C-alpha positions as CSV (number, residue, x, y, z in Angstrom):
1,M,-77.2,-32.5,91.3
2,S,-75.8,-35.6,93.2
3,R,-75.0,-36.1,96.9
4,V,-71.4,-37.0,97.2
5,L,-69.9,-38.1,100.5
6,V,-66.1,-37.3,100.8
7,T,-64.1,-39.0,103.6
8,G,-60.9,-37.3,104.6
9,S,-62.5,-34.0,103.6
10,S,-60.3,-31.8,105.8
11,G,-57.0,-33.1,104.3
12,R,-54.7,-31.3,101.8
13,L,-56.4,-33.2,98.9
14,G,-59.8,-33.3,100.5
15,R,-60.3,-29.6,100.8
16,S,-59.7,-29.1,97.1
17,V,-61.8,-32.0,96.1
18,V,-64.7,-30.8,98.2
19,A,-64.4,-27.2,96.8
20,V,-64.3,-28.4,93.1
21,L,-67.2,-30.8,93.6
22,A,-69.3,-28.1,95.3
23,D,-68.4,-25.6,92.6
24,R,-69.6,-28.1,89.9
25,G,-73.0,-28.4,91.5
26,H,-72.6,-31.4,93.7
27,E,-74.1,-31.5,97.2
28,V,-71.1,-32.6,99.3
29,I,-71.1,-34.3,102.7
30,E,-67.7,-33.9,104.4
31,V,-66.6,-36.6,106.8
32,D,-63.3,-36.6,108.8
33,L,-62.0,-37.3,112.3
34,S,-62.7,-33.7,113.1
35,V,-64.2,-31.1,110.9
36,P,-64.5,-27.3,111.3
37,A,-67.8,-25.7,112.2
38,A,-70.2,-26.0,109.3
39,S,-71.0,-23.0,107.2
40,P,-74.7,-22.4,106.4
41,G,-75.9,-25.2,104.2
42,A,-72.8,-27.4,104.6
43,E,-73.0,-31.0,105.8
44,R,-70.0,-32.0,107.9
45,I,-69.7,-35.1,110.0
46,A,-67.0,-36.1,112.5
47,A,-66.5,-39.8,112.7
48,D,-63.8,-42.4,113.2
49,L,-64.3,-44.6,110.2
50,T,-61.9,-47.2,111.4
51,D,-64.8,-48.1,113.6
52,A,-67.1,-50.2,111.5
53,A,-70.2,-49.3,113.5
54,Q,-69.5,-45.6,113.0
55,A,-68.8,-46.0,109.3
56,S,-72.1,-47.9,108.9
57,A,-74.1,-45.3,110.8
58,V,-72.5,-42.4,108.8
59,L,-73.2,-44.0,105.4
60,A,-76.7,-45.2,106.4
61,G,-77.8,-41.7,107.3
62,A,-76.0,-39.8,104.5
63,R,-78.4,-40.8,101.7
64,A,-75.4,-40.4,99.3
65,D,-75.5,-41.1,95.6
66,A,-71.7,-41.5,95.5
67,V,-68.8,-42.0,97.9
68,I,-65.2,-40.7,97.4
69,H,-62.9,-42.3,100.0
70,L,-59.8,-40.2,100.7
71,A,-59.3,-40.7,104.5
72,A,-56.0,-42.4,105.3
73,I,-52.7,-41.9,107.0
74,A,-51.2,-40.1,104.1
75,V,-47.5,-40.1,104.6
76,P,-45.3,-43.2,104.5
77,F,-43.4,-44.0,107.7
78,S,-45.2,-41.1,109.7
79,A,-46.5,-43.8,112.1
80,P,-45.4,-47.4,112.9
81,E,-45.8,-49.7,109.9
82,Q,-48.5,-51.9,111.6
83,H,-50.5,-48.9,112.5
84,I,-50.4,-47.5,109.0
85,L,-51.4,-50.8,107.5
86,R,-54.2,-51.5,110.0
87,T,-55.6,-48.0,109.7
88,N,-55.6,-47.6,106.0
89,A,-56.9,-51.1,105.3
90,S,-59.7,-50.9,107.8
91,L,-60.7,-47.4,106.6
92,A,-61.0,-48.7,102.9
93,Y,-62.9,-51.9,103.9
94,N,-65.2,-50.2,106.3
95,V,-66.1,-47.3,104.1
96,M,-66.8,-49.5,101.0
97,Q,-68.7,-52.1,102.9
98,A,-70.8,-49.4,104.6
99,A,-71.4,-47.7,101.3
100,V,-72.5,-51.0,99.7
101,D,-74.8,-51.8,102.6
102,A,-76.3,-48.3,102.3
103,G,-77.1,-48.8,98.6
104,V,-74.6,-46.3,97.3
105,R,-74.2,-46.9,93.6
106,K,-70.9,-45.2,92.9
107,I,-67.8,-45.7,95.1
108,V,-64.3,-44.4,94.3
109,T,-61.2,-45.0,96.5
110,A,-57.9,-43.2,96.6
111,S,-54.8,-45.3,96.0
112,S,-51.2,-44.2,95.3
113,P,-48.5,-44.4,92.7
114,T,-46.3,-45.7,95.5
115,V,-47.8,-49.1,94.8
116,F,-45.3,-49.4,92.0
117,G,-42.5,-49.9,94.5
118,Y,-40.1,-47.2,93.5
119,G,-37.6,-46.4,96.2
120,S,-37.3,-49.9,97.5
121,P,-34.0,-50.4,99.4
122,A,-33.6,-53.6,97.5
123,G,-33.5,-51.8,94.3
124,W,-36.2,-50.9,91.8
125,V,-36.2,-51.3,88.0
126,P,-39.5,-50.6,86.3
127,E,-40.9,-52.7,83.5
128,R,-41.1,-49.6,81.4
129,L,-41.3,-45.8,81.5
130,P,-43.6,-44.0,81.5
131,L,-45.4,-46.1,84.2
132,D,-49.0,-47.0,83.4
133,E,-51.8,-48.9,85.1
134,D,-50.7,-52.2,83.6
135,V,-47.3,-52.1,85.2
136,R,-47.2,-54.7,88.0
137,P,-47.4,-53.3,91.6
138,R,-44.5,-54.1,93.9
139,P,-45.2,-52.3,97.2
140,W,-42.3,-52.4,99.7
141,N,-43.7,-50.6,102.7
142,A,-47.0,-50.6,104.7
143,Y,-48.3,-47.4,103.2
144,A,-48.0,-48.7,99.6
145,L,-49.3,-52.1,100.7
146,S,-52.3,-50.5,102.3
147,K,-53.1,-48.5,99.1
148,L,-52.9,-51.7,97.0
149,L,-55.3,-53.4,99.5
150,A,-57.7,-50.5,98.9
151,E,-57.6,-51.3,95.2
152,R,-58.1,-55.0,95.8
153,T,-61.0,-54.2,98.2
154,M,-62.5,-52.2,95.4
155,E,-62.2,-55.1,93.0
156,M,-63.6,-57.5,95.6
157,F,-66.9,-55.5,95.9
158,A,-67.0,-55.3,92.2
159,A,-66.7,-59.1,92.0
160,Q,-69.3,-59.4,94.7
161,K,-71.9,-56.9,93.4
162,G,-71.3,-56.8,89.6
163,D,-72.6,-53.9,87.9
164,E,-75.1,-53.2,90.6
165,V,-72.4,-51.0,92.2
166,R,-69.9,-49.0,90.0
167,L,-66.5,-48.8,91.5
168,A,-63.1,-47.2,90.7
169,A,-59.7,-46.4,92.2
170,F,-57.4,-43.7,91.5
171,R,-53.6,-43.0,92.1
172,P,-53.0,-39.3,92.6
173,C,-49.5,-38.2,92.0
174,Y,-47.7,-35.9,94.4
175,V,-50.4,-33.5,95.5
176,V,-49.8,-29.8,95.2
177,A,-52.4,-27.7,97.1
178,P,-53.2,-24.3,95.6
179,E,-51.4,-22.3,98.4
180,E,-48.2,-24.2,97.8
181,W,-47.8,-22.5,94.3
182,R,-47.6,-19.3,96.4
183,G,-44.8,-20.6,98.6
184,A,-46.6,-22.7,101.4
185,P,-44.5,-25.8,102.3
186,T,-45.4,-29.0,100.5
187,Q,-46.0,-32.3,102.2
188,Q,-42.3,-32.9,102.6
189,G,-41.6,-29.4,104.0
190,H,-40.0,-28.0,100.9
191,T,-41.5,-25.3,98.7
192,I,-42.2,-26.0,95.1
193,L,-39.4,-23.7,94.0
194,Q,-37.0,-25.6,96.2
195,R,-38.1,-28.9,94.7
196,L,-37.4,-27.4,91.2
197,D,-34.1,-25.8,92.1
198,D,-32.8,-29.0,93.6
199,P,-33.9,-32.1,91.6
200,A,-32.9,-34.4,94.4
201,L,-35.9,-33.2,96.4
202,S,-38.3,-34.4,93.6
203,A,-36.4,-37.4,92.5
204,P,-37.6,-39.8,95.1
205,A,-41.2,-39.3,93.7
206,L,-39.9,-39.6,90.2
207,F,-40.6,-35.9,89.7
208,N,-44.4,-36.6,89.6
209,Y,-47.1,-34.1,90.7
210,V,-50.7,-33.1,90.4
211,D,-52.7,-30.0,91.2
212,A,-55.2,-30.8,94.0
213,R,-57.9,-29.0,92.0
214,D,-57.2,-31.3,88.9
215,V,-57.9,-34.3,91.2
216,G,-61.2,-32.7,92.0
217,G,-61.9,-32.2,88.3
218,F,-60.9,-35.7,87.5
219,L,-63.3,-37.1,90.2
220,D,-66.1,-35.0,88.9
221,T,-65.5,-36.5,85.4
222,L,-65.1,-40.0,86.7
223,L,-68.4,-39.9,88.7
224,G,-70.2,-38.8,85.5
225,A,-68.6,-41.6,83.5
226,L,-68.8,-44.6,85.9
227,D,-71.9,-46.0,84.3
228,D,-70.3,-45.9,80.8
229,I,-66.9,-47.4,81.4
230,P,-65.8,-51.0,82.5
231,N,-66.3,-51.5,86.2
232,A,-63.5,-51.6,88.8
233,Q,-61.0,-49.5,86.8
234,T,-57.8,-48.0,88.4
235,F,-56.5,-44.6,87.0
236,I,-53.2,-42.7,87.4
237,V,-54.0,-39.0,88.0
238,G,-51.1,-36.6,87.3
239,A,-49.9,-33.6,85.5
240,E,-49.1,-33.7,81.8
241,D,-45.5,-32.7,82.6
242,A,-42.8,-33.5,85.2
243,L,-41.9,-31.3,88.1
244,A,-38.5,-30.6,86.8
245,R,-36.7,-28.0,84.8
246,R,-34.8,-30.4,82.7
247,P,-36.1,-33.5,80.7
248,L,-36.5,-36.7,82.6
249,A,-34.3,-38.3,80.0
250,E,-31.4,-36.4,81.4
251,L,-32.4,-36.5,85.2
252,M,-33.5,-40.2,85.5
253,P,-30.1,-41.6,84.7
254,V,-28.6,-39.3,87.4
255,Y,-31.0,-40.1,90.2
256,W,-32.3,-43.5,89.1
257,P,-29.3,-45.1,87.2
258,Q,-30.8,-48.5,87.6
259,T,-33.6,-47.5,85.0
260,G,-30.9,-47.6,82.3
261,G,-32.2,-46.6,78.9
262,L,-35.8,-46.9,79.9
263,A,-36.1,-43.1,80.4
264,E,-34.7,-42.3,76.9
265,G,-38.2,-41.4,75.7
266,L,-39.0,-39.1,78.4
267,T,-37.9,-36.0,76.4
268,G,-39.1,-32.4,76.7
269,T,-41.5,-32.1,79.6
270,A,-42.8,-35.8,79.5
271,P,-43.5,-37.2,82.9
272,A,-42.7,-40.6,84.4
273,F,-46.4,-41.5,84.9
274,S,-48.8,-41.8,82.0
275,I,-52.3,-40.4,82.2
276,E,-53.3,-41.8,78.8
277,K,-55.9,-44.2,80.4
278,A,-57.8,-41.3,82.0
279,R,-57.6,-39.4,78.7
280,R,-58.8,-42.4,76.6
281,L,-61.6,-43.6,78.8
282,L,-62.8,-40.4,80.4
283,G,-61.7,-37.7,78.1
284,W,-59.9,-36.0,81.2
285,T,-56.9,-33.9,81.1
286,P,-55.4,-31.7,83.8
287,D,-55.9,-27.9,83.7
288,H,-52.9,-26.9,85.8
289,D,-49.1,-27.1,85.3
290,W,-46.3,-25.8,87.4
291,R,-44.9,-23.2,84.9
292,S,-48.4,-21.4,84.6
293,E,-49.1,-21.7,88.3
294,L,-45.8,-20.2,89.4
295,A,-46.1,-17.5,86.8
296,A,-49.6,-16.6,88.2
297,A,-48.3,-16.6,91.8
298,D,-45.4,-14.4,90.8
299,T,-47.9,-12.0,89.1
300,D,-50.1,-12.0,92.3
301,L,-47.1,-11.2,94.4
302,T,-46.1,-8.3,92.1
303,D,-49.6,-7.0,92.2
304,A,-49.7,-7.1,96.0
305,L,-46.4,-5.2,96.4
306,T,-47.3,-2.6,93.7
307,G,-51.0,-2.2,94.4
308,G,-51.8,-3.7,91.0
309,T,-49.9,-1.0,89.0
310,R,-47.1,-1.6,86.7
């Protein structure tokens, strides 16, 4: 069992990450601006990690073996651009610096696929599809830039500490929390069914998604593998399919005509984001997909209405 400190533990992604890690035997320390009253045996700390002194105090007292940094302003343009950049960049630096100072050996930070720059008002043409970790980042807003800065901060500490500290970053695709399969609104206020029925709702994110529980599973796998893979790696974490009823080879030319013929290979259910690196280096693949989850949610609803009889 390892002690894992998770920042941003009360967020949409954080809740599932904490649950998965705890279920897999880790002792989890939850840190957020505010946290619910702790259940017996739980460790929860309320702290403003943009304050370097608070970050240092939290990490110094946590006795953590690993840190997973999720805390951030999570939605582009949800606050003034300067505030998003300042908040997210200082969070990443403060947490990683405090973790290094506290002697934490494994540090993982959340980034975002938005670093690729899709949606730029000046136009965006990718190098290739599907996108992978070797495609050059081209952030065009403060949120995407702040996430790229988190990756560069991770690389800075790897250059500074060498293999004394093992670090990684990950770019989770559009996160779907478990309750959202059952009809709760997603981050943009639409339900999953609405996003499937109207491709224009999923098109801005290139139809990408990932179940929050799969991110938790990825992080558990990553923590176990950090000593055995090259240091300071970045991973895309997504589903094995696209959040779309039609192949992206058909949809991308409609909603992203500037991609030209680059989407021709995205046939069947293939997504626009490759998780091949996580599969190759970690042996990780996701367990959830939208078809199975919606079918299960429909079964649950039917059982609730019929009392479990058919």
